[in-house]
N, C-alpha and C positions, 0 to 999 in steps of 0.2 A: 503496499499500501504505500504509496506519495501522496504526503501530507504538504508539499510545496513544489511548484514548478518552479523550471529552471530560469535565472534572471532574478527571482524574486527576493526582497530581501527577509533577512534572517537575524534573530536576537538568541545571544548565547541560553542554551539550555532549549530552546525551540527547537520541537521535534521533526526533523525532512521527512523519515520513510521508513519504514522497515530494512531490518538489513538482509531479507531475503531478495530484496529486491536492486539495492545496489550495496557493495562493502564503502566501508568508511574513508576517508581520503585526507584530503592535510583539511585540519582546522574546525575536523569532526570528530564525535568519538560515539564509542554505541554505551547505550545505559545498559541499566539491568532488566528491563522488560525485551531487549533485540530491539531498540527500537535508535535510530543514524540521528543526535542530537548536533545543533551547532555548539563551539567554545570559543563563537565572538561574531561580535556584529558582522555583518556584508550579505555575499546575494549567492545564490544558491548554484552552484554549476555540476551537471550530470554528463557523465562521460557515457555515452550509451554503449558504447563500443567492447569497451572495460567494466563494464557493469561498477563503478565507481563516483560515490557523488564527492564535490568538496563544496568548500566557502571560501570564496574568494575576499580578503580583507578590504573593508569601506577605505580604513588609512593602512597606508603602507608603512609600518613599523622596519627603522632599519637595526638588522639582525648582526650582532656582531659576533664572529668565533676564531678560533687559536689561530697566529698565523698573517690574521689581517694589518693591514697600515694604517696606521690612524695619523692624523695630523693635530695638536695638543696645546693648548696653551694652556704654561704653567700657572697654577694659582697661589699656591702655598709650598717652601721646602722647609722639609725639617733633616733633622742627622741623617738618616736613613732612606728615606722614602721624598717624594713629591706627589702632591697634588696635583692633577691636573685635569683641563674641562678639553673634551672631544669636538674636533671641531668639522673634521672628516674621515668619511672611510673607505678605503680604497679608491681615491681620487673624487670623492661623491657628498659635497658639502651635505651636513645636516641637519636638520630644521630644528630639534632639541638639543643642544651639546647636554654630553652625560660624562658624570664624572668619574677617571680614573687615577687608579694609584701608579707610577714608577718605581717599579721596583728597584731593590740594589742589586749588585753585581754582587757572587759570591763571590767571598774573597776580596770587598771591596774597603779600602784602608781608611780612603777619605771621605768627610763628610758631602751631604750630596749637594751641596753648592758651592761643589767646585765642578759639577759637570753637566749643574742647569742651574736658571733663575729664574724667578718669579716674573711671567710677563713673558718668556723665551718663546718663539714657537719650536715646536719640536714633532721631529718623525718619530714615530716608535713603532715596537709591533706588541698585538695582543698574546700575552701568554698564558691567562687563567680568567675564566670564568664566572670563577667557583663563588658559590651564592650570592649572586649576582653582583661579588663585585670583580671591577674589571682591572687585570693587572698588565701593565704594560712594559716592555721591555726597549731599551736605547741602547746595547751593546754590542751588537753586530756595528760593522765599520761601517754600512749603509744610512745605519740609525744613530740622531742624538739632533741637536741642537741648529735649527734651522736660519734663522733671527734671532739676537738676543740683544736684551737691553741691559744697561749699566747698577747694578744694586745702588748706587749712591743718590746721583741722578734721572734714572729714568730715560737717558739719551741709546741713541742706537748705537752698539757695538760695532767696529769695523774691524775686520781681518786685515793684518797687518803681519805678512807672512808667518812667524807659528805663536802669535800673538794676537788677544782681541783686546782692543784700545775705544775706549768712547769719546765721541766724535764730541761731546760737549766738554766733560771735564778732564780729559783724558785718562783717568783711572781703566788699568792693564786688570782685566779679569779672565778666567779660565772656564771652560765649558768643554762639554764632548759634542765636537761641533760634525756634520759631515762634510766628503770633500765639497757639493756645492752649495757650501755657506753667503749665504749672505747674493744670493741671484734668485731675485725677484722673479724668474723665468722659471724656475724649479719649484720657488712655493706657489705657483700657480697652474704648475703640473698636477702638485699632490692637492692642491682645493678643488679641482674641476672643474 
């Protein structure tokens, strides 16, 4: 028995059809009575050839998985970790920034402020999404700070040989930078 037609709107928990008619696909589940129900708001979609029913979400949620490359802005730096806001995932800007943690490198001897600073734009890789906490790594050669700000005056840091020098106050700072540090073209390619 089919309760809803193809393309009809559906809410979470709403019955769609019985399992004898269509097997559950994406965004649906089978309840105790053998009825396929929606797990989110969306539109019903039937695959008549494969006999599968799914729900297409009304809103697309940006899903993160281990290995994704993200662009983040550092919000807070502590001794061994940094808190950051995710701006883009795999080259696509996201609508609602999400909070993540830049994790320490095993055997890290220096404090995190030797690698990143508040306001820095950083390319990182997702290493864990355990219990909703997004863990990031910047420890590969192609990961690190793309654009940095001075911790003293918030001026931009310019790469001069192997150092980063503030263009406003002249202060020298250390960061874990990418080979393309300071390249606006590279930054745009990451943001999408």
